C-alpha positions as CSV (number, residue, x, y, z in Angstrom):
1,M,0.0,0.0,0.0
2,T,1.3,3.4,-1.0
3,T,0.5,5.9,1.7
4,R,0.4,9.7,1.3
5,A,0.5,12.4,3.9
6,G,1.0,16.2,4.0
7,F,-0.1,19.5,5.2
8,I,-2.9,21.6,3.7
9,A,-3.3,25.3,4.6
10,L,-6.7,27.0,4.4
11,I,-6.3,30.7,3.9
12,G,-8.7,33.5,3.3
13,E,-10.3,36.6,4.8
14,P,-12.0,36.3,8.2
15,N,-15.4,34.5,8.0
16,A,-14.6,32.9,4.6
17,G,-15.7,29.5,6.0
18,K,-12.2,28.0,6.8
19,S,-13.2,26.6,10.2
20,T,-16.5,25.2,8.8
21,L,-14.6,23.6,6.0
22,L,-12.1,22.0,8.4
23,N,-14.7,20.7,10.7
24,R,-16.7,19.2,7.7
25,M,-13.4,17.6,6.3
26,V,-12.5,16.1,9.6
27,G,-15.9,15.3,10.6
28,A,-15.7,16.7,14.1
29,K,-15.7,20.1,15.7
30,V,-12.0,20.9,16.0
31,S,-11.9,24.6,15.1
32,I,-14.4,27.0,16.7
33,V,-17.0,28.5,14.4
34,T,-18.6,31.8,15.3
35,H,-20.0,34.7,13.3
36,K,-17.4,37.0,14.9
37,V,-14.3,37.6,12.7
38,Q,-10.8,36.5,13.8
39,T,-11.9,33.8,16.1
40,T,-9.4,31.3,15.0
41,R,-6.3,32.5,16.8
42,A,-4.0,29.4,16.7
43,R,-3.0,27.2,13.8
44,I,-5.3,24.4,14.6
45,R,-4.7,21.2,12.7
46,G,-7.4,18.7,12.0
47,V,-6.5,15.3,10.6
48,A,-8.8,13.6,7.9
49,M,-8.4,10.3,6.2
50,E,-9.2,9.8,2.5
51,G,-8.3,6.3,1.2
52,D,-4.7,5.8,1.9
53,A,-3.9,9.5,2.3
54,Q,-3.8,11.4,5.5
55,L,-4.7,15.1,5.1
56,V,-3.4,17.4,7.9
57,F,-5.2,20.7,7.9
58,V,-3.7,23.9,9.1
59,D,-6.6,26.2,9.8
60,T,-5.0,29.7,9.8
61,P,-6.3,32.8,11.3
62,G,-8.2,35.0,8.8
63,L,-6.0,37.4,6.8
64,F,-6.9,41.0,7.3
65,K,-5.3,44.4,7.8
66,P,-3.5,44.1,11.2
67,R,-3.8,47.0,13.7
68,R,-2.6,45.6,17.0
69,R,0.1,43.3,18.2
70,L,-2.3,40.4,18.4
71,D,-3.6,41.1,14.9
72,R,0.0,41.2,13.5
73,A,0.9,37.9,15.2
74,M,-2.3,36.3,13.8
75,V,-1.5,37.5,10.2
76,A,2.1,36.3,10.5
77,A,0.8,32.9,11.7
78,A,-1.6,32.7,8.8
79,W,1.1,33.3,6.2
80,G,3.5,31.1,8.0
81,G,1.0,28.3,7.9
82,A,0.6,28.7,4.2
83,A,4.4,28.8,3.6
84,D,4.9,25.6,5.4
85,A,2.1,23.6,3.6
86,D,2.3,21.2,0.8
87,V,-1.0,22.4,-0.7
88,V,-2.7,25.8,0.0
89,I,-6.5,26.3,-0.5
90,L,-7.6,30.0,-0.9
91,M,-11.2,30.3,0.2
92,I,-13.3,33.1,-1.1
93,E,-16.9,33.9,-0.3
94,A,-19.0,33.7,-3.5
95,H,-21.3,36.6,-2.6
96,R,-18.5,39.0,-1.5
97,G,-16.3,38.3,-4.5
98,I,-12.9,40.1,-5.0
99,T,-12.7,42.5,-2.0
100,E,-9.8,44.7,-1.2
101,G,-8.7,42.0,1.3
102,V,-8.8,39.3,-1.4
103,E,-6.7,41.4,-3.6
104,R,-4.1,41.8,-0.9
105,I,-4.1,38.0,-0.4
106,L,-3.6,37.4,-4.2
107,E,-0.5,39.7,-4.0
108,G,0.8,37.7,-1.0
109,L,0.4,34.4,-3.0
110,E,2.9,35.7,-5.5
111,E,5.5,35.4,-2.8
112,I,4.6,32.0,-1.3
113,G,3.4,30.4,-4.4
114,Q,6.7,29.4,-5.9
115,G,6.8,25.6,-6.3
116,R,3.6,25.3,-4.1
117,M,0.3,23.9,-5.3
118,I,-2.5,26.5,-4.7
119,A,-6.1,25.7,-5.4
120,L,-9.2,28.0,-5.2
121,A,-12.3,27.1,-3.3
122,I,-15.3,29.4,-3.8
123,N,-17.5,29.0,-0.8
124,K,-21.2,29.7,-0.1
125,I,-22.1,29.0,-3.8
126,D,-25.8,28.7,-2.8
127,K,-25.8,32.5,-2.2
128,V,-25.2,33.6,-5.8
129,P,-26.6,32.7,-9.4
130,S,-24.4,30.5,-11.5
131,E,-23.5,33.1,-14.1
132,K,-22.1,35.3,-11.4
133,L,-20.0,32.3,-10.1
134,L,-18.6,31.6,-13.6
135,A,-17.6,35.3,-14.0
136,L,-16.0,35.3,-10.6
137,T,-14.1,32.1,-11.4
138,S,-12.6,33.3,-14.7
139,D,-11.7,36.7,-13.1
140,L,-9.8,35.0,-10.2
141,N,-8.1,32.5,-12.5
142,A,-7.0,35.4,-14.7
143,R,-5.3,37.0,-11.7
144,Y,-3.6,33.9,-10.4
145,P,-2.8,30.5,-12.0
146,F,-4.7,28.3,-9.6
147,A,-4.0,24.5,-9.9
148,E,-7.7,23.7,-9.6
149,T,-11.0,25.6,-8.8
150,F,-13.7,24.1,-6.6
151,M,-17.3,25.3,-6.1
152,I,-18.3,24.4,-2.5
153,S,-20.7,25.0,0.4
154,A,-18.7,24.1,3.5
155,E,-21.8,24.5,5.6
156,K,-24.0,22.1,3.5
157,G,-21.1,19.8,2.3
158,H,-21.5,20.4,-1.5
159,G,-18.3,19.9,-3.4
160,V,-16.4,19.0,-0.3
161,D,-15.9,15.3,-1.1
162,D,-14.5,16.3,-4.5
163,L,-12.1,18.7,-2.9
164,R,-10.9,16.1,-0.4
165,K,-10.3,13.5,-3.0
166,W,-8.3,15.9,-5.1
167,L,-6.2,16.9,-2.1
168,A,-5.6,13.3,-1.2
169,S,-4.2,12.7,-4.8
170,K,-1.8,15.7,-4.6
171,L,-0.1,15.0,-1.3
172,P,3.4,13.6,-1.3
173,E,4.0,9.9,-0.9
174,G,5.2,9.0,2.6
175,P,4.2,7.5,6.0
176,W,1.2,9.0,7.9
177,L,2.1,11.7,10.3
178,Y,-0.4,10.9,13.0
179,P,-2.2,7.8,14.4
180,E,-5.2,7.0,12.2
181,D,-7.7,7.7,15.0
182,Q,-6.3,11.1,16.0
183,I,-8.3,14.1,14.7
184,A,-6.3,17.1,16.1
185,D,-2.8,17.7,17.4
186,L,-4.0,20.5,19.7
187,P,-3.7,19.6,23.4
188,L,-7.2,18.8,24.8
189,R,-6.6,21.6,27.3
190,M,-6.5,24.2,24.5
191,I,-9.5,22.6,22.6
192,A,-11.5,22.9,25.9
193,A,-10.4,26.6,26.3
194,E,-11.5,27.3,22.7
195,M,-14.9,25.8,23.2
196,T,-15.5,27.9,26.3
197,R,-14.2,31.0,24.4
198,E,-16.6,30.3,21.5
199,K,-19.6,30.2,23.9
200,L,-18.5,33.5,25.5
201,T,-18.1,35.1,22.0
202,L,-21.6,33.9,20.9
203,R,-23.2,35.0,24.2
204,L,-21.5,38.5,24.4
205,H,-21.6,39.5,20.7
206,Q,-20.3,43.0,20.4
207,E,-19.6,43.7,24.1
208,L,-16.2,42.0,24.5
209,P,-15.0,40.9,21.2
210,Y,-11.2,40.4,21.6
211,Q,-10.6,41.7,25.1
212,M,-10.7,38.3,26.6
213,T,-9.0,35.0,26.4
214,V,-9.6,31.6,28.1
215,E,-7.0,29.2,29.5
216,T,-7.4,25.8,31.0
217,E,-5.5,26.0,34.2
218,N,-6.1,22.5,35.6
219,W,-7.3,19.1,34.2
220,E,-7.9,16.4,36.6
221,E,-8.8,12.8,35.7
222,R,-11.2,11.2,38.2
223,K,-11.5,7.6,39.1
224,D,-15.1,7.3,37.8
225,G,-13.9,8.3,34.3
226,S,-15.0,11.9,34.4
227,A,-12.7,14.9,34.3
228,K,-12.6,18.1,36.4
229,I,-11.6,21.1,34.3
230,D,-10.7,24.5,35.8
231,Q,-10.5,27.5,33.4
232,I,-9.7,31.1,33.8
233,I,-11.3,33.8,31.7
234,Y,-9.0,36.7,31.4
235,V,-10.5,40.1,30.8
236,M,-8.7,43.5,30.5
237,R,-10.8,45.7,32.9
238,D,-12.8,45.4,36.1
239,G,-15.9,46.5,34.2
240,H,-15.5,43.6,31.8
241,K,-15.8,41.1,34.8
242,G,-19.4,42.2,35.4
243,I,-20.3,41.8,31.7
244,V,-19.0,38.2,31.7
245,L,-20.7,37.4,35.0
246,G,-24.0,38.9,33.9
247,K,-27.0,39.7,36.1
248,K,-26.9,37.5,39.1
249,G,-24.2,35.5,37.4
250,E,-26.6,34.3,34.6
251,T,-24.1,34.9,31.7
252,I,-21.2,32.9,33.2
253,K,-23.7,30.1,34.2
254,A,-25.2,29.8,30.7
255,V,-21.7,29.9,29.2
256,S,-20.5,27.2,31.6
257,Q,-23.4,24.9,30.9
258,A,-23.1,25.3,27.1
259,A,-19.3,24.6,27.1
260,R,-19.7,21.7,29.5
261,A,-22.4,20.1,27.2
262,E,-20.2,20.5,24.2
263,L,-17.1,19.1,25.9
264,E,-19.1,16.1,27.2
265,E,-20.3,15.4,23.6
266,F,-16.7,15.9,22.2
267,L,-15.0,13.7,24.9
268,D,-17.8,11.3,25.3
269,R,-17.7,11.4,29.2
270,K,-18.8,13.4,32.1
271,I,-17.1,16.8,32.7
272,H,-17.1,19.0,35.7
273,L,-16.3,22.5,34.5
274,F,-15.3,25.5,36.8
275,L,-14.9,28.9,35.4
276,Q,-13.1,31.8,37.1
277,I,-12.8,35.4,35.9
278,K,-9.5,37.4,36.4
279,V,-8.6,40.9,35.3
280,R,-5.3,41.1,33.5
281,P,-5.1,44.6,31.9
282,N,-2.1,43.7,29.7
283,W,-2.8,40.2,28.6
284,L,-2.5,41.4,24.9
285,E,1.1,42.3,25.6
286,E,2.1,39.1,27.5
287,S,4.2,36.6,25.6
288,E,2.8,33.7,27.6
289,R,-0.7,34.3,26.4
290,Y,0.6,34.2,22.8
291,S,2.3,30.9,23.4
292,E,-0.9,29.5,24.8
293,M,-2.6,30.4,21.5
294,G,0.1,28.9,19.4
295,L,1.2,32.4,18.2
296,D,4.6,34.0,18.2
297,F,4.7,37.0,20.4
298,K,7.7,38.4,18.3
299,D,5.5,38.3,15.1
300,G,3.3,41.0,16.7
301,N,6.1,43.5,16.6
302,A,5.3,46.4,14.2
């Protein structure tokens, strides 16, 4: 049996559907999906099997115009993920077309594209008529010589199987990089923290978009097969603490219940989840926080 294995980077603007596609390919919720941009902070890898090929996905943060240190570190991680991959998939939203951000990404591809296979995936195809899709496809292929173009709906699964089969055929021959049953190389502590952060993001919408982070401080395996997980939610100001707590602690309670339910489903066992809120005014400037998120603090330098 000839086995294949390699790294595939998904790049695109925030909200292009990269995390949804990754979860669809892997068949499990590995990367958090919210409607708030820039939720994928770390280079989360999901592992999918297709025949004798092992596809290791690098889900990069969305590419956008960076303003702060965290933004710059995220954009550096995204391009770094693409530069390290065997195959790169540029994802574009069909209904948004070629935005200013997409034009910037196309320019960036010129630099990393040498000797690397780059394919185009036009996502959310159900949102536009077919003639508009054809015009967008020819326009994009005129701007960059993509190896292949795929029309997909990551959410509904249209075209995803074709994309996965094509990717499997393009990866280099070699031994598998992970055990067959392993879906992500992220430590479970970090996946658990991301799940809680997703619930916070969904619950708080506009109030605290990026001014908080979640860390799993302690993970204790219990004799009955359950696990006790202690997490800290870091916020930047005292006032934010009240927002996360909510009236009579309702917000934190709802977040905790939702995160626990998802963790139990993901891990298939009972979870005891305890959340604590701490104020850390400068967490955006602390190198340890970046390491926790899989980002390089130095990449955030202007």
